[in-house]
C-alpha positions in Angstrom: 4.1 30.5 -2.7 4.2 28.7 -6.0 0.9 28.5 -7.8 0.3 25.9 -10.5 -2.7 25.3 -12.7 -3.5 21.9 -14.1 -6.2 20.0 -15.9 -5.3 16.8 -14.1 -3.2 16.6 -10.9 -1.6 13.3 -10.0 -0.4 13.0 -6.4 2.4 10.4 -6.3 4.7 9.4 -9.1 4.9 5.6 -8.4 3.8 3.0 -10.8 0.1 3.9 -10.8 0.8 7.6 -11.1 3.2 7.1 -14.0 0.7 5.0 -16.0 -2.1 7.5 -15.2 0.0 10.4 -16.6 0.9 8.5 -19.8 -2.7 7.4 -20.4 -4.1 11.0 -19.8 -1.6 12.5 -22.2 -2.2 9.9 -24.8 -6.0 10.4 -24.6 -5.6 14.2 -24.9 -2.1 15.6 -25.5 -3.4 19.1 -25.0 -4.2 18.5 -21.3 -1.8 19.9 -18.7 -1.0 16.9 -16.5 1.0 17.6 -13.3 2.7 15.0 -11.0 3.6 15.9 -7.5 6.1 13.4 -6.1 7.5 13.4 -2.6 10.8 11.7 -3.7 12.3 11.6 -7.1 10.2 9.9 -9.7 13.1 7.9 -11.1 13.3 5.8 -7.9 10.1 6.5 -6.0 7.3 4.4 -4.7 7.3 0.9 -3.2 8.9 -0.6 -6.3 11.8 1.8 -6.5 14.3 -1.1 -6.1 12.7 -3.2 -8.8 10.7 -6.4 -9.0 11.4 -9.9 -10.3 7.9 -10.9 -11.3 4.6 -9.6 -12.4 2.3 -11.2 -9.8 -1.1 -10.4 -11.4 -1.3 -11.6 -15.0 -3.9 -13.6 -16.9 -1.9 -16.6 -18.1 -3.2 -18.9 -20.9 -6.2 -20.9 -19.7 -7.3 -18.2 -17.3 -9.8 -15.3 -17.8 -10.7 -12.1 -15.9 -13.6 -14.0 -14.5 -11.5 -16.9 -13.2 -9.1 -14.2 -11.7 -12.1 -12.7 -9.8 -13.0 -16.1 -8.4 -9.4 -16.7 -7.3 -9.1 -13.2 -5.6 -12.5 -13.7 -3.9 -11.3 -17.0 -2.4 -8.0 -15.4 -1.4 -9.8 -12.6 0.3 -12.1 -15.0 2.2 -15.2 -14.2 0.2 -15.3 -10.4 0.4 -14.2 -8.2 -2.5 -15.5 -5.6 -4.8 -15.9 -8.0 -7.8 -16.7 -5.2 -10.2 -13.3 -3.5 -9.4 -11.3 -6.8 -9.6 -12.9 -7.7 -12.9 -12.3 -4.4 -14.5 -8.7 -4.5 -13.3 -8.3 -8.1 -14.6 -9.5 -7.0 -18.0 -6.7 -4.5 -18.2 -3.8 -6.6 -16.8 -2.4 -8.1 -19.9 -2.7 -5.0 -22.1 -0.8 -2.9 -19.6 1.9 -5.5 -19.1 2.4 -5.7 -22.9 2.5 -1.9 -23.0 5.2 -1.6 -20.4 7.2 -4.4 -22.1 7.1 -2.2 -25.2 8.7 0.6 -23.2 11.7 -1.6 -22.4 10.8 -3.9 -19.4 12.5 -7.2 -19.9 10.0 -10.1 -19.5 11.5 -13.6 -19.6 10.3 -15.9 -22.4 10.6 -19.6 -23.2 12.1 -21.1 -26.4 8.8 -20.5 -28.2 8.6 -16.8 -27.2 5.9 -17.2 -24.5 6.1 -15.5 -21.2 7.6 -17.7 -18.5 5.0 -18.3 -15.8 5.9 -18.4 -12.1 2.7 -19.7 -10.7 -0.9 -19.5 -11.8 -1.0 -15.7 -12.1 2.6 -14.7 -12.3 5.3 -14.2 -15.0 9.0 -13.7 -14.6 10.7 -10.4 -15.3 14.1 -8.7 -14.9 12.7 -5.7 -13.2 15.5 -3.8 -11.5 15.0 -0.8 -13.8 11.2 -0.9 -13.8 10.8 2.4 -12.1 13.3 4.4 -14.3 11.6 3.0 -17.4 8.1 4.3 -16.2 9.5 7.7 -15.1 11.1 8.3 -18.5 7.9 7.4 -20.4 5.9 9.8 -18.2 8.4 12.6 -18.9 8.3 11.9 -22.7 4.5 11.9 -22.6 4.6 15.5 -21.5 3.6 15.3 -17.9 5.0 18.2 -15.8 6.8 16.6 -12.9 7.6 18.3 -9.6 9.9 16.1 -7.5 10.5 16.5 -3.8 7.1 18.0 -3.0 5.2 16.5 -0.1 1.5 17.0 -0.5 -0.2 17.8 2.8 -3.9 18.3 2.0 -6.5 18.3 -0.7 -8.2 21.5 -1.7 -12.0 21.4 -1.8 -14.9 23.7 -2.8 -18.5 22.8 -2.1 -17.6 19.2 -1.7 -15.6 19.0 -4.9 -11.8 18.4 -4.9 -10.1 21.2 -6.7 -6.4 20.4 -6.3 -3.9 20.0 -3.5 -1.2 21.8 -1.5 2.2 20.9 -0.2 5.7 22.0 0.4 9.1 21.4 -1.2 11.1 19.1 1.1 14.4 20.6 -0.3 13.5 24.2 -1.0 10.8 24.9 1.5 8.5 26.4 -1.2 4.8 26.2 -0.5 3.0 24.7 -3.5 -0.6 25.0 -4.5 -2.1 23.2 -7.5 -5.5 24.2 -8.8 -6.8 21.2 -10.9 -10.0 20.2 -12.6 -9.4 16.6 -11.6 -7.1 15.0 -9.1 -5.8 11.4 -9.0 -4.4 10.1 -5.7 -1.7 7.5 -6.3 0.4 7.8 -3.1 0.4 4.2 -2.0 -0.6 2.7 1.3 0.7 3.1 4.9 3.7 1.7 6.7 5.2 2.8 10.0 1.9 2.7 11.9 3.0 -0.4 13.9 6.3 -1.1 15.6 8.4 -3.1 13.1 10.2 -6.4 13.9 13.5 -4.7 13.2 14.0 -1.8 15.6 16.7 0.6 16.6 18.7 2.0 13.6 17.1 -0.7 11.4 13.5 0.4 12.3 12.7 1.1 8.6 14.1 -2.2 7.4 10.6 -3.3 6.6 8.6 -5.0 3.8 6.7 -2.0 2.5 8.3 1.3 1.5 9.0 3.4 4.7 8.2 6.5 2.6 4.6 5.3 2.0 3.2 6.8 5.1 -0.6 6.9 4.5 -0.6 10.5 3.2 -3.1 9.7 0.4 -5.4 8.1 2.9 -5.0 10.9 5.5 -5.7 13.7 3.1 -8.8 11.9 1.9 -10.0 11.2 5.5 -9.6 14.9 6.4 -11.5 15.9 3.3 -14.4 13.7 4.1 -14.0 10.9 1.6 -15.4 7.5 2.3 -12.9 4.8 3.1 -13.2 1.0 3.1 -11.8 -2.2 4.6 -8.9 -0.8 6.8 -9.5 -3.7 9.1 -8.2 -6.0 6.3 -4.6 -5.3 7.2 -1.7 -7.0 5.4 1.0 -8.9 7.3 3.7 -10.1 5.0 5.5 -13.4 5.5 9.2 -12.6 4.8 12.6 -13.9 5.5 13.7 -12.9 9.0 15.9 -9.8 9.5 16.4 -9.2 5.8 12.6 -9.0 5.1 12.9 -10.4 1.6 9.9 -12.0 -0.1 9.2 -15.7 0.5 7.2 -16.0 -2.8 10.4 -16.2 -4.7 11.4 -19.2 -2.5 8.0 -20.9 -2.7 6.9 -20.3 -6.3 10.2 -19.9 -8.0 12.2 -22.6 -6.2 9.7 -25.0 -4.6 10.6 -24.3 -0.9 8.0 -25.5 1.7 7.3 -24.0 5.1 8.5 -26.2 8.0 8.6 -25.6 11.7 11.5 -26.3 14.1 10.5 -30.0 14.2 10.9 -30.2 10.5 7.2 -30.7 9.9 5.5 -29.3 6.8 2.7 -27.8 8.9 0.9 -25.7 6.2 -0.6 -28.7 4.3 -1.4 -30.6 7.4 -3.1 -27.8 9.4 -3.8 -24.7 7.3 -3.8 -25.2 3.6 -7.1 -26.9 2.8 -9.5 -24.0 3.2 -12.7 -25.0 1.3 -10.6 -27.2 -1.0 -9.0 -24.2 -2.6 -5.6 -24.1 -1.0 -4.4 -21.6 1.6 -5.5 -18.0 1.2 -2.6 -15.6 1.6 -3.6 -14.7 5.2 -3.1 -18.3 6.3 0.4 -18.3 5.0 1.1 -15.9 7.8 -1.3 -17.3 10.3 0.3 -20.8 10.1 3.8 -19.9 11.2 2.5 -17.3 13.6 0.5 -20.0 15.4 3.5 -22.5 15.3 5.6 -19.8 17.0 2.9 -19.0 19.5 2.4 -22.6 20.4 6.1 -23.4 20.8 7.0 -25.1 17.6 9.0 -22.3 16.1 11.0 -20.8 14.7 9.7 -21.6 11.2 11.6 -21.8 7.9 11.4 -22.0 4.2 13.1 -25.3 3.5 15.7 -24.7 0.8 18.0 -27.5 1.5 16.8 -29.4 -1.6 18.4 -26.8 -3.9 21.5 -27.6 -5.9 24.5 -25.2 -6.1 23.1 -24.0 -9.5 19.7 -23.5 -8.0 21.2 -21.5 -5.2 23.0 -19.3 -7.7 19.8 -18.7 -9.7 17.9 -17.9 -6.5 20.5 -15.2 -5.6 20.4 -13.9 -9.1 16.6 -13.6 -8.9 16.7 -11.7 -5.7 19.2 -9.2 -7.2 16.3 -7.9 -9.4 14.3 -6.7 -6.4 16.0 -7.4 -3.1 19.8 -7.6 -3.2 20.1 -7.1 0.5 19.4 -10.7 1.3 22.2 -11.8 -1.0 24.6 -9.6 0.8 23.2 -10.8 4.1 23.9 -14.4 3.1 27.4 -13.6 1.9 28.3 -11.5 5.0 27.1 -14.2 7.4 28.5 -17.3 5.6 25.1 -18.6 4.8 23.9 -20.5 1.7 20.2 -21.4 1.2 21.2 -24.8 -0.2 22.9 -25.7 3.0 20.4 -24.5 5.6 16.8 -23.5 5.6 15.8 -19.8 5.6 14.1 -18.5 8.7 10.8 -16.7 8.2 8.7 -14.3 10.2 5.6 -12.1 9.9 6.1 -8.4 9.5 4.2 -5.7 11.3 0.7 -4.9 9.8 0.4 -2.6 6.9 -2.6 -0.7 5.5 -2.6 -1.2 1.7 -5.1 -1.6 -1.1 -2.8 -3.6 -3.3 -2.3 -6.8 -1.4 -5.4 -6.4 0.7 -8.2 -3.8 0.0 -7.9 -0.9 2.4 -8.5 2.5 0.7 -10.9 4.9 -0.9 -14.4 3.6 -1.6 -14.6 4.1 -5.4 -16.7 3.5 -8.5 -15.6 1.2 -11.3 -14.1 4.3 -12.9 -12.0 4.7 -9.7 -13.8 7.9 -8.7 -14.1 8.5 -5.0 -17.1 9.8 -3.1 -15.7 13.3 -3.5 -16.4 14.7 -7.0 -13.2 15.4 -9.0 -11.1 13.0 -7.0 -9.9 9.6 -8.3 -7.8 6.9 -6.6 -5.5 4.3 -8.2 -3.1 1.7 -6.9 -2.5 0.8 -3.3 -4.5 3.8 -2.1 -7.7 2.6 -3.8 -9.9 0.2 -1.9 -12.0 -2.9 -2.7 -9.7 -4.7 -5.1 -6.9 -6.8 -3.5 -4.3 -8.7 -5.4 -3.3 -5.8 -7.5 0.5 -5.9 -7.3 2.4 -3.9 -9.8 0.3 -4.7 -12.9 -3.0 -4.1 -11.1 -1.7 -0.6 -10.0 -0.9 0.1 -13.7 -4.4 -1.0 -14.7 -6.0 1.2 -12.1 -3.9 4.2 -13.1 -5.1 3.7 -16.7 -8.7 3.4 -15.7 -8.6 6.4 -13.4 -6.9 8.5 -16.1 -9.5 7.7 -18.7 -12.3 8.8 -16.3 -10.5 11.9 -15.3 -9.9 12.9 -19.0 -13.7 12.7 -19.5 -14.5 14.6 -16.3 -12.3 17.6 -17.1 -14.4 18.2 -20.2 -17.3 19.3 -17.9 -15.6 21.7 -15.6 -13.4 24.8 -15.4 -10.3 25.5 -13.3 -11.3 26.4 -9.7 -10.2 29.5 -7.9 -9.1 28.8 -4.4 -9.2 31.7 -1.9 -6.0 33.1 -0.5 -7.5 32.8 3.0 -7.7 29.0 2.6 -4.2 28.8 1.3 -2.7 31.0 4.0 -4.4 28.8 6.7 -2.9 25.6 5.3 0.5 27.2 4.9 0.4 28.2 8.5 -0.6 24.7 9.5 2.2 23.1 7.4 4.9 25.4 8.8 3.8 25.3 12.4 6.4 22.7 13.6 9.2 24.8 12.3 7.7 27.9 13.8 7.5 26.3 17.2 11.1 25.3 17.1 12.1 28.8 16.1 10.1 30.4 18.9 10.8 28.1 21.8 13.1 25.3 20.8 11.0 23.0 22.8 8.4 20.3 21.9 8.1 16.7 20.7 10.2 15.4 17.8 8.6 13.5 15.0 10.7 10.4 15.9 9.4 10.5 19.5 5.8 10.7 18.4 6.3 8.0 15.7 7.7 5.6 18.3 4.9 6.3 20.7 2.3 5.6 18.0 4.0 2.4 17.0 4.3 1.2 20.6 0.6 1.8 21.2 -0.5 0.1 18.0 1.8 -2.9 18.5 0.6 -3.6 22.1 -3.1 -2.7 21.9 -4.1 -2.8 18.3 -2.9 -6.2 17.1 0.8 -5.9 16.3 3.6 -8.4 16.5 3.7 -8.4 20.3 0.2 -10.0 20.4 0.5 -12.3 17.4 -1.7 -9.9 15.3 -4.6 -10.6 17.7 -7.1 -7.9 18.7 -9.7 -7.6 21.4 -12.3 -5.0 22.3 -10.6 -4.2 25.6 -7.2 -3.6 24.1 -8.6 -1.7 21.1 -10.4 0.7 23.4 -7.1 1.5 25.1 -5.5 2.0 21.7 -8.3 4.4 20.7 -7.8 6.6 23.8 -4.1 6.7 23.3 -4.3 7.6 19.6 -6.9 10.3 20.4 -4.4 11.7 22.9 -1.7 11.6 20.2 -3.9 13.5 17.8 -4.2 16.3 20.4 -0.4 16.3 21.0 0.5 16.9 17.3 0.2 20.6 18.2 3.5 20.2 20.1 5.5 18.7 17.2 8.7 20.6 16.3 10.9 20.5 13.3 14.5 21.8 13.2 14.7 21.7 9.4 12.8 20.7 6.3 13.6 17.0 6.7 12.0 17.0 10.1 9.1 19.1 8.8 8.4 16.3 6.4 8.7 13.7 9.1 6.3 15.7 11.3 3.6 15.6 8.6 4.3 12.0 7.9 3.6 11.1 11.6 0.5 13.4 11.6 -0.8 11.4 8.6 0.0 8.0 10.2 -1.9 9.1 13.4 -5.0 10.0 11.3 -4.9 6.7 9.5 -4.4 4.8 12.8 -7.4 6.6 14.3 -9.6 5.4 11.5 -8.1 1.9 11.5 -9.1 1.4 15.1 -12.7 2.3 14.3 -12.7 -0.4 11.6 -11.1 -3.0 13.8 -13.6 -2.4 16.6 -16.6 -2.6 14.3 -16.1 -5.9 12.4 -17.1 -8.5 14.9 -15.7 -11.7 13.3 -12.3 -13.1 12.2 -12.4 -13.1 8.4 -8.6 -12.9 7.8 -6.8 -14.9 10.5 -3.1 -13.9 10.7 -3.8 -10.5 9.2 -6.4 -9.6 11.9 -7.4 -12.3 14.4 -10.2 -11.2 16.7 -10.0 -13.0 20.0 -13.6 -11.9 21.0 -15.0 -13.2 17.7 -12.6 -16.0 16.4 -14.9 -17.4 13.7 -15.8 -16.1 10.2 -19.4 -15.0 10.0 -20.8 -14.7 6.5 -24.4 -14.4 7.7 -23.7 -11.1 9.5 -20.4 -9.8 8.2 -20.3 -10.5 4.4 -20.3 -6.7 3.9 -18.0 -3.8 3.8 -17.1 -1.7 6.8 -16.5 1.9 5.6 -15.8 5.1 7.5 -16.3 8.8 6.8 -15.3 11.9 8.7 -18.4 14.0 9.4 -17.3 17.6 8.5 -19.8 19.2 10.9 -19.0 17.1 14.0 -15.4 16.0 13.3 -16.5 12.4 14.2 -15.5 9.3 12.2 -18.8 7.6 11.3 -19.2 4.0 10.3 -21.0 3.2 7.0 -21.8 -0.4 6.2 -22.0 -1.3 2.5 -23.6 -4.5 1.2 -21.7 -7.1 -0.7 -23.0 -7.5 -4.3 -21.8 -10.3 -6.5 -21.2 -9.4 -10.2 -19.3 -12.6 -11.1 -20.8 -16.0 -10.2 
């Protein structure tokens, strides 16, 4: 067992985690800041392959207040405005900061950032993650790569660190910390993807973001919010590349199989403010359901030079689609690009599923902070919003550690968690019989796809189907005791599927409780197909009751802080 003491523990070395580490060390260089990262920090997190734009930036003529209004409209009227505003106030400063570390941001002839839409600027971001990792190292953070965190440590309701295991060396790690920041990202792999078989992890969101940060918080009794606001990305079919590059960067319009620009005609004018993001998925989903699909991004207006620049743009974040076009003799200037919705994801960056937090990003558990995709209430974060939240959380954590001493966790607690962590390997060693992580993952995905609003049902839910999903997921929770792992790789997969099941269990509670359709396309409720501000302009939260083990619903009122 490897025991580590820290002032601030950061779980997850993605973009939010790196910025949190740098901020904490700059605020107090004497603090011992530790990062536990499941992969390798140089290429970890959902932006490991890079990015070609900063999608949340306050361009000239805009303000943090106008940003809040935009996000509120995009989220169909329900956001934590205090969180979005505080994030908006940090966006430009963190972008400038990262540019100073070496991130190339495209500029015009006058030296101004090149805008790509109202809130976006263009970057050459293939090396974005290595840049952040190097700065975190130079700041003095102690980084432990290849460590999968399995649970939080708590004492009298306060979070006092975390435990996990080395996915390469098998070492059991325990970190005693005065303050802990969760920055693990959201959850993929809960639903059956639209690419299956050997390509089942060819998805929009990182397949390594498995909801661990949510799950460990759920098990510790933290309050969670808005899981029912799922995110369904509209992407190019098969290759799953972003369509925003086509629409914002190269003027491509959505068309159906009849060549009709259906979005403007049927879905775009929502309250006179254009189409919220959910409608960009809802539109083509309905066109397909009603027999007018498949749908496309019409790129046939592009010149040869435009096509070349489009491919070059994708190389900064998604080179696979360029290889796909080349390998299949396709060119976007000659034929439109087919599009499709992905499976649903649970993420606090594009939507707002995550921990219920204060403006300082403190969760309902003392000593625990959340930043980035794992933090709830503030959608439209993207990369820069995750940076902003990492900075905000770190500042608060630095102040918090001044008031407390290092905890002392009992050996009994640690021994029990180590036994739980190693149980799948122990079962394999003792009997060689049980359920593999892959088998359990596929069963979970099949249940969620068919009964909890996946691709198979056009992202539509109903009470009858959700009740079936709930029973099946409850059954899966009981069957995790039969998981086996033949090696450390499978041990990691086993804990990933355990985390996904815990997230799915809570997600179903959220889906059942909100009796309206606020985000069509993300979650369309067949029993309650209309938006209902009178009854449901409020947050649906959940919390695990530590005494009963039941997941309880907590409704929180919506409070406007920006008019």
